[in-house]
C-alpha positions as CSV (number, residue, x, y, z in Angstrom):
1,X,21.0,28.4,24.0
2,X,17.5,29.5,22.7
3,X,19.2,28.3,19.0
4,X,20.6,24.7,20.3
5,X,17.2,24.3,21.7
6,X,15.5,24.9,18.4
7,X,17.7,22.8,16.3
8,X,17.6,20.4,18.7
9,X,13.8,20.0,18.2
10,X,13.9,20.2,14.2
11,X,13.8,16.6,13.5
12,X,11.0,15.5,15.6
13,X,9.1,18.4,14.1
14,X,9.9,17.4,10.6
15,X,9.1,14.1,11.2
16,X,11.9,11.2,12.1
17,X,11.8,11.1,15.9
18,X,14.3,8.3,16.2
19,X,17.8,7.1,14.8
20,X,17.1,5.0,11.9
21,X,18.1,1.1,12.0
22,X,19.5,-0.7,8.6
23,X,18.0,-1.7,6.2
24,X,15.9,1.4,6.6
25,X,16.4,4.9,6.3
26,X,14.8,8.3,7.7
27,X,14.1,11.4,5.5
28,X,12.7,14.4,6.6
29,X,11.1,15.9,3.8
30,X,8.0,18.0,5.3
31,X,6.5,19.3,8.5
32,X,6.2,16.1,10.3
33,X,6.2,14.1,7.1
34,X,9.3,11.9,6.2
35,X,10.0,9.4,3.6
36,X,11.3,6.0,4.4
37,X,13.8,3.8,2.3
38,X,14.7,0.2,2.9
39,X,17.2,-1.0,0.7
40,X,19.0,-4.5,0.5
41,X,16.6,-6.3,2.7
42,X,17.3,-10.0,3.0
43,X,16.1,-10.8,6.4
44,X,12.1,-10.4,7.0
45,X,12.9,-10.3,11.0
46,X,15.5,-7.3,10.3
47,X,13.0,-5.8,8.1
48,X,10.6,-6.0,10.8
49,X,12.8,-4.6,13.6
50,X,13.7,-1.5,11.5
51,X,10.2,-0.3,10.4
52,X,9.3,-0.8,14.1
53,X,11.8,1.5,15.5
54,X,9.8,4.2,12.9
55,X,6.5,3.2,14.5
56,X,3.9,6.4,14.8
57,X,5.3,8.7,12.5
58,X,3.5,10.3,9.2
59,X,5.5,8.4,6.1
60,X,4.6,10.1,3.0
61,X,6.3,7.6,1.0
62,X,7.7,4.2,1.8
63,X,10.4,2.5,-0.4
64,X,11.3,-1.0,-0.2
65,X,14.1,-1.7,-3.0
66,X,16.6,-4.5,-4.0
67,X,15.3,-6.8,-0.9
68,X,14.6,-10.3,-1.7
69,X,12.5,-12.0,1.3
70,X,10.5,-14.9,1.7
71,X,7.4,-12.5,2.6
72,X,6.3,-9.2,4.0
73,X,5.6,-10.0,7.7
74,X,2.1,-9.3,8.6
75,X,3.1,-7.5,11.6
76,X,6.0,-5.2,9.2
77,X,3.7,-1.9,8.6
78,X,1.7,-1.7,11.9
79,X,2.0,1.4,13.9
80,X,3.0,3.1,10.6
81,X,0.9,5.7,8.7
82,X,2.2,5.5,4.9
83,X,0.3,7.3,2.1
84,X,2.5,5.4,-0.5
85,X,4.3,2.3,-0.6
86,X,6.8,1.5,-4.1
87,X,8.3,-1.9,-3.9
88,X,10.7,-1.8,-6.6
89,X,13.5,-4.7,-8.1
90,X,12.5,-6.9,-5.3
91,X,11.9,-10.8,-5.0
92,X,9.5,-12.1,-2.5
93,X,7.5,-15.7,-2.1
94,X,4.6,-14.1,-1.5
95,X,3.4,-10.4,-0.4
96,X,2.3,-12.1,3.1
97,X,2.7,-15.1,5.1
98,X,-1.1,-14.5,6.1
99,X,-4.5,-14.1,4.3
100,X,-3.8,-10.5,4.2
101,X,-1.1,-8.2,2.7
102,X,-0.1,-4.7,4.0
103,X,-1.8,-5.2,7.2
104,X,-1.6,-2.1,9.4
105,X,-2.0,0.3,6.0
106,X,-5.6,-0.3,5.4
107,X,-6.4,3.3,6.5
108,X,-3.4,5.3,5.2
109,X,-2.2,3.8,2.3
110,X,-3.6,5.7,-1.2
111,X,-1.4,4.4,-3.6
112,X,0.7,1.3,-4.2
113,X,3.4,0.9,-6.8
114,X,5.0,-2.7,-7.7
115,X,7.6,-2.4,-10.4
116,X,10.4,-4.5,-11.3
117,X,9.3,-7.2,-8.9
118,X,9.1,-11.1,-9.0
119,X,6.3,-12.7,-6.8
120,X,6.9,-16.2,-7.4
121,X,3.6,-17.2,-6.0
122,X,2.2,-14.8,-8.4
123,X,-0.6,-11.9,-7.4
124,X,-3.5,-13.1,-5.0
125,X,-5.8,-9.6,-5.3
126,X,-7.7,-10.8,-2.8
127,X,-4.7,-10.1,-0.2
128,X,-5.2,-6.6,-1.3
129,X,-8.8,-6.3,0.0
130,X,-8.2,-4.3,3.0
131,X,-6.6,-1.3,1.5
132,X,-10.0,0.3,2.3
133,X,-8.3,4.1,1.0
134,X,-6.3,2.5,-2.0
135,X,-6.9,5.0,-5.0
136,X,-4.1,3.8,-6.7
137,X,-2.7,0.6,-8.0
138,X,0.3,0.3,-10.4
139,X,2.2,-2.4,-11.7
140,X,5.2,-2.2,-13.9
141,X,7.2,-5.4,-14.9
142,X,5.5,-7.3,-12.1
143,X,5.3,-10.6,-13.9
144,X,1.6,-10.7,-14.9
145,X,0.5,-12.7,-17.7
146,X,-3.3,-13.0,-17.7
147,X,-6.5,-11.1,-15.7
148,X,-8.3,-13.6,-14.4
149,X,-12.0,-12.7,-13.3
150,X,-10.4,-12.7,-9.5
151,X,-9.4,-9.3,-10.0
152,X,-12.4,-8.4,-9.0
153,X,-12.2,-9.2,-5.4
154,X,-10.5,-5.6,-5.2
155,X,-13.7,-4.0,-7.1
156,X,-15.2,-2.5,-3.5
157,X,-11.7,-0.5,-3.2
158,X,-11.9,3.2,-3.9
159,X,-9.9,2.6,-6.9
160,X,-9.3,5.8,-9.3
161,X,-6.3,4.6,-11.5
162,X,-5.4,1.2,-12.2
163,X,-2.1,0.3,-14.2
164,X,-1.2,-2.7,-15.2
165,X,1.9,-2.0,-17.5
166,X,4.7,-3.4,-19.3
167,X,3.9,-7.3,-18.6
168,X,3.0,-10.0,-20.5
169,X,-0.3,-9.8,-20.4
170,X,-2.2,-11.7,-23.4
171,X,-5.8,-12.8,-21.7
172,X,-8.4,-10.8,-19.9
173,X,-10.9,-12.5,-18.6
174,X,-14.8,-11.7,-20.1
175,X,-15.8,-9.7,-17.5
176,X,-12.5,-8.2,-15.8
177,X,-13.2,-4.9,-15.4
178,X,-16.5,-4.9,-14.9
179,X,-17.4,-3.7,-11.3
180,X,-14.6,-0.8,-10.9
181,X,-17.1,1.8,-11.0
182,X,-14.9,4.5,-9.5
183,X,-12.1,3.9,-12.5
184,X,-11.3,7.4,-13.8
185,X,-7.8,5.9,-15.5
186,X,-7.1,2.3,-16.8
187,X,-3.7,1.5,-18.5
188,X,-2.7,-1.8,-19.6
189,X,0.1,-0.3,-22.2
190,X,2.8,-2.7,-23.4
191,X,1.5,-5.9,-22.6
192,X,0.5,-8.7,-25.0
193,X,-3.2,-8.2,-25.5
194,X,-5.0,-8.9,-28.8
195,X,-8.7,-9.3,-28.0
196,X,-10.9,-7.0,-26.2
197,X,-14.5,-7.1,-25.3
198,X,-17.1,-4.1,-24.0
199,X,-17.9,-6.9,-21.6
200,X,-14.6,-6.5,-19.8
201,X,-15.1,-2.9,-19.0
202,X,-18.0,-1.2,-16.5
203,X,-21.2,-0.7,-18.4
204,X,-22.1,2.5,-18.0
205,X,-18.2,3.7,-17.3
206,X,-19.2,7.0,-15.5
207,X,-16.3,8.1,-14.6
208,X,-13.5,6.3,-17.1
209,X,-11.9,9.4,-18.5
210,X,-8.5,8.0,-19.7
211,X,-7.8,4.3,-21.4
212,X,-4.6,3.8,-22.6
213,X,-4.1,0.1,-24.5
214,X,-0.6,1.6,-26.2
215,X,2.0,-1.2,-27.3
216,X,0.0,-4.1,-27.4
217,X,-1.1,-6.6,-30.3
218,X,-4.7,-5.2,-31.2
219,X,-5.7,-5.4,-34.7
220,X,-9.7,-4.5,-34.1
221,X,-11.9,-3.4,-31.4
222,X,-15.7,-4.4,-30.9
223,X,-18.1,-2.1,-32.3
224,X,-19.2,-1.3,-29.0
225,X,-16.0,-0.9,-27.2
226,X,-16.6,2.4,-25.8
227,X,-20.2,3.0,-25.8
228,X,-22.0,3.9,-22.8
229,X,-18.5,5.4,-21.6
230,X,-19.9,9.3,-20.9
231,X,-16.5,10.8,-19.8
232,X,-14.0,9.3,-21.8
233,X,-11.5,12.0,-22.7
234,X,-8.5,9.9,-23.9
235,X,-8.1,7.1,-26.2
236,X,-4.4,5.8,-26.3
237,X,-4.0,3.3,-28.8
238,X,-0.1,3.6,-30.1
239,X,1.6,0.8,-30.9
240,X,-1.1,-1.9,-32.0
241,X,-2.1,-3.7,-35.6
242,X,-5.0,-1.2,-36.4
243,X,-5.8,-0.2,-40.0
244,X,-8.6,2.2,-40.0
245,X,-10.8,4.5,-37.6
246,X,-14.0,2.5,-37.5
247,X,-16.8,4.8,-37.6
248,X,-19.4,2.4,-35.4
249,X,-16.4,1.7,-33.1
250,X,-15.4,5.5,-32.6
251,X,-18.4,8.0,-33.3
252,X,-20.5,7.3,-29.9
253,X,-17.4,9.4,-28.2
254,X,-15.5,11.1,-30.9
255,X,-16.7,14.4,-30.5
256,X,-16.1,14.1,-26.7
257,X,-12.7,13.1,-26.8
258,X,-9.5,15.4,-26.1
259,X,-7.1,13.4,-26.6
260,X,-6.6,10.1,-29.2
261,X,-3.1,8.5,-30.0
262,X,-2.9,5.8,-32.8
263,X,0.6,6.6,-33.5
264,X,2.5,3.3,-35.0
265,X,-0.4,1.4,-36.7
266,X,-0.4,0.5,-40.1
267,X,-3.2,3.2,-40.8
268,X,-4.6,2.5,-44.4
269,X,-6.3,6.3,-44.9
270,X,-9.2,5.2,-47.5
271,X,-13.3,6.3,-48.1
272,X,-13.6,4.4,-44.7
273,X,-12.5,7.1,-42.8
274,X,-14.5,10.0,-44.6
275,X,-17.1,10.2,-41.5
276,X,-14.2,12.1,-39.0
277,X,-14.6,14.8,-41.7
278,X,-17.7,15.4,-40.8
279,X,-17.3,15.5,-37.1
280,X,-15.0,17.4,-35.3
281,X,-11.5,15.5,-34.6
282,X,-10.5,15.4,-30.7
283,X,-8.4,18.6,-29.8
284,X,-4.9,16.5,-29.9
285,X,-5.3,14.0,-32.6
286,X,-2.0,11.5,-33.2
287,X,-2.5,9.6,-36.0
288,X,-0.6,9.5,-39.3
289,X,-1.5,7.4,-42.6
290,X,0.8,4.6,-43.8
291,X,-1.3,3.6,-46.8
292,X,-1.9,4.9,-49.6
293,X,1.9,5.7,-50.3
294,X,0.6,8.9,-51.5
295,X,-0.6,9.7,-47.7
296,X,1.9,8.2,-45.7
297,X,3.0,10.7,-43.0
298,X,-0.6,12.6,-43.1
299,X,-2.4,13.4,-40.0
300,X,-5.8,11.9,-40.7
301,X,-7.9,14.7,-39.0
302,X,-6.6,17.6,-41.8
303,X,-7.0,15.4,-44.7
304,X,-9.7,16.1,-47.4
305,X,-13.0,13.9,-48.9
306,X,-10.7,13.9,-52.3
307,X,-8.0,12.2,-50.7
308,X,-10.1,9.5,-49.0
309,X,-10.3,6.8,-52.4
310,X,-11.2,3.1,-51.9
């Protein structure tokens, strides 16, 4: 009898208090914590009813996958405490039918990932404004074409990581990220970015440790690009069109870096890089010469001064 009693209490103790109603299912993953997956949702009312049945539960991760909806109803998340929300391979006209998206998650949501989704009306960053505990925002193949000044509408959030990746971003407003003083990681990898300005980023940027600009279309960087970034430890620029490592651009942070990745750039190792030999290279230096032919494949951190001719 005691065994049966304990067994009957386990589901509640582990978090899934009620039998799930499609399209959502609930899986206990830790003591009083659950993972909810909503798949193939096509009716907003059914989604809302399904999640309503799972209210008053601590949810570590909520997945909305392979769904097609007009919008996410403003009440759909009320009564839930969700730490991480993933929207994956889904289509919506808009993220909300009201002025604020993800209502009800303002005090709990820490991580928001939007991956391979189509939002027909585009991103209205102001709709995210009430996510006052959001520390990580990540979009992957989400249809972004540019980063306008309106992204500043979420600069007041405690964001530490901002990833806007694998899209078609080709334009960034001159002051897009200026107000994001708490950012530690900024990733814009795998876009179509060709022009960067120091004014786009916080100045100073006391907490910024990682900038990932890999696989864009960058052929030059401004001389002041990394000025006033005292905590910067990683610069990732692989897969661009850079031909040299300019001293005026990199020398202000070179000695503090732990990692620099310049692979897959058409690097021309000549006398313009002699300054590198006078400074301690980052512990993880990933870069190879492409030109001249006699240095092709050489890691430029290990070159000799005699190798660098003009």
